[in-house]
C-alpha positions as CSV (number, residue, x, y, z in Angstrom):
1,X,12.9,25.9,-26.0
2,X,14.6,22.5,-24.5
3,X,15.6,24.5,-21.3
4,X,12.3,26.3,-20.8
5,X,10.2,22.3,-21.1
6,X,12.8,20.7,-18.4
7,X,12.2,23.8,-16.2
8,X,8.0,23.2,-16.7
9,X,8.4,19.6,-16.2
10,X,10.7,19.5,-12.8
11,X,8.3,22.8,-11.9
12,X,5.1,20.1,-11.9
13,X,7.1,17.4,-10.8
14,X,7.7,19.1,-7.7
15,X,4.3,20.6,-7.5
16,X,2.6,16.7,-7.6
17,X,5.1,15.9,-4.9
18,X,3.9,19.3,-2.3
19,X,0.4,18.6,-3.9
20,X,0.7,14.9,-1.8
21,X,1.7,16.4,0.9
22,X,0.1,13.5,4.1
23,X,-2.8,15.1,6.0
24,X,-2.2,16.2,9.4
25,X,-3.6,15.8,12.0
26,X,-6.7,17.9,12.6
27,X,-7.4,18.2,8.8
28,X,-11.2,17.4,8.6
29,X,-12.1,14.9,6.0
30,X,-12.9,16.9,3.5
31,X,-9.8,18.6,3.2
32,X,-7.9,15.4,3.1
33,X,-10.9,14.3,0.1
34,X,-10.2,18.1,-1.8
35,X,-6.4,16.8,-1.4
36,X,-6.1,13.5,-2.2
37,X,-9.4,12.4,-3.9
38,X,-11.5,9.5,-3.4
39,X,-10.0,7.0,-1.1
40,X,-9.1,3.4,-3.0
41,X,-10.8,1.7,0.4
42,X,-12.4,2.7,3.2
43,X,-12.3,0.6,6.7
44,X,-14.3,0.6,9.9
45,X,-12.6,0.7,13.0
46,X,-13.0,0.6,16.4
47,X,-14.2,3.4,18.4
48,X,-16.3,5.4,15.2
49,X,-13.0,6.1,13.1
50,X,-12.9,5.2,9.7
51,X,-9.4,4.7,7.9
52,X,-8.8,6.1,4.4
53,X,-6.5,3.8,1.8
54,X,-5.3,5.6,-0.5
55,X,-2.9,2.6,-2.3
56,X,-1.3,3.0,-5.6
57,X,-2.0,0.1,-8.0
58,X,-0.7,-2.8,-8.7
59,X,2.9,-1.3,-9.1
60,X,3.0,1.0,-7.1
61,X,4.9,0.9,-3.4
62,X,2.8,2.8,-1.5
63,X,-0.5,2.6,0.2
64,X,-1.6,5.5,3.0
65,X,-3.6,5.1,5.4
66,X,-5.4,8.2,6.7
67,X,-7.8,7.5,10.0
68,X,-10.7,10.0,10.7
69,X,-12.3,10.1,14.0
70,X,-15.8,10.0,14.5
71,X,-16.3,13.8,14.6
72,X,-14.4,13.8,11.0
73,X,-11.0,15.0,11.8
74,X,-8.0,13.5,10.8
75,X,-5.7,12.0,14.1
76,X,-3.1,9.8,11.9
77,X,-1.7,9.2,8.7
78,X,1.1,6.4,7.8
79,X,2.4,4.7,4.5
80,X,2.2,1.4,5.6
81,X,4.4,-0.4,2.8
82,X,7.4,-0.2,4.6
83,X,9.8,-2.9,5.4
84,X,9.4,-2.3,9.1
85,X,5.6,-2.3,8.7
86,X,5.6,-5.3,6.7
87,X,7.9,-7.2,9.2
88,X,5.4,-6.5,11.8
89,X,2.7,-7.9,10.3
90,X,5.0,-10.9,9.6
91,X,5.7,-11.4,13.2
92,X,1.6,-11.7,14.0
93,X,1.2,-14.7,11.1
94,X,-0.1,-17.1,11.5
95,X,-3.7,-16.5,11.8
96,X,-5.0,-12.9,10.9
97,X,-7.7,-12.4,9.1
98,X,-8.3,-11.2,5.5
99,X,-10.2,-8.2,6.6
100,X,-7.9,-7.2,9.6
101,X,-4.9,-7.6,6.4
102,X,-6.9,-5.7,4.4
103,X,-7.3,-3.0,7.5
104,X,-3.5,-3.2,8.1
105,X,-1.8,-3.1,4.9
106,X,-4.6,-2.2,1.7
107,X,-5.4,-4.0,-0.9
108,X,-2.7,-5.9,-2.7
109,X,-0.6,-5.1,-6.0
110,X,-1.5,-8.5,-7.2
111,X,-3.6,-11.5,-6.3
112,X,-3.3,-14.9,-7.3
113,X,-4.8,-18.2,-6.8
114,X,-2.9,-20.5,-4.1
115,X,-2.2,-23.4,-6.4
116,X,-2.6,-26.8,-5.2
117,X,-3.3,-25.4,-1.2
118,X,-6.1,-23.7,-2.8
119,X,-6.9,-19.8,-0.9
120,X,-4.9,-17.0,-2.5
121,X,-1.1,-15.2,-2.2
122,X,-1.4,-11.5,-1.9
123,X,1.6,-9.7,-3.3
124,X,2.6,-6.0,-2.1
125,X,5.4,-4.0,-3.7
126,X,7.9,-2.1,-1.1
127,X,10.4,0.8,-1.7
128,X,13.7,-1.3,-1.4
129,X,17.1,-1.1,-2.9
130,X,16.6,-5.1,-4.2
131,X,13.6,-5.9,-6.2
132,X,11.6,-7.5,-3.5
133,X,7.7,-7.8,-2.3
134,X,6.0,-8.8,0.2
135,X,3.8,-11.9,0.0
136,X,1.1,-13.5,2.2
137,X,-0.7,-16.8,1.7
138,X,-4.0,-16.7,2.9
139,X,-6.3,-19.7,3.0
140,X,-9.8,-20.7,1.7
141,X,-11.1,-19.9,5.0
142,X,-9.9,-16.4,4.7
143,X,-7.4,-17.0,7.2
144,X,-3.6,-15.9,6.5
145,X,-1.2,-18.9,7.0
146,X,2.2,-17.1,6.2
147,X,3.9,-14.4,5.1
148,X,7.6,-13.7,3.4
149,X,9.3,-11.2,2.0
150,X,10.9,-12.5,-2.2
151,X,11.9,-11.2,-5.3
152,X,9.7,-9.7,-7.9
153,X,9.0,-11.4,-10.5
154,X,9.4,-8.1,-12.8
155,X,13.1,-7.8,-11.9
156,X,14.0,-11.4,-13.3
157,X,15.6,-11.5,-17.0
158,X,14.8,-14.6,-19.2
159,X,17.7,-16.1,-20.0
160,X,19.8,-14.9,-22.5
161,X,23.3,-16.3,-23.8
162,X,24.6,-12.7,-25.1
163,X,24.5,-11.0,-21.5
C-alpha cells in the first residue's frame, strides 16, 4: 500500500512539472492561459506586446514573464529571477522607475517601508545555494535608488546555546 501511494505521489509531482512547461513561441495567448491559468499581472510593453507575469508568491523563487504580441502569439518566455538577470538589473541602477522594475522582475515577494530614508524596500527570493535574496530600495518618488544581494531573514536562526 505504501509503495503504491509513493508511486502515485511521484507521478503527481512529475505531472505537475510537465504541466508547467514554459509556453513555446507561437502558442496562442489562450493556450497559455489554459495551460498556466490567470497571470498574476499584465504589463503593456512597446509595439503592442503584452507581458504576462506568473509570480510564485512571497516564498516562491521564480517569476515567469511571457511576452505575447499584438496578434495574440507568444514571442518569448523567460524565468526572470535568476542571479544573472538580477545582476543585470543591479547594473542598471539607480534610476529605474518602479513601473520598469515591475515589468522586468515582476511583483516582489516582500515589500516593507524604507525606514528613516522613506520609500520602500522590495525583495525577491531566487534559487541559490545560499539563502539570499535580492533587495531594491525605491524612493517616495518611485525611482529606484539602489539594489543589493543579502541574506534572507528566513534563514537566520535565533541564538540557541544548545547548538
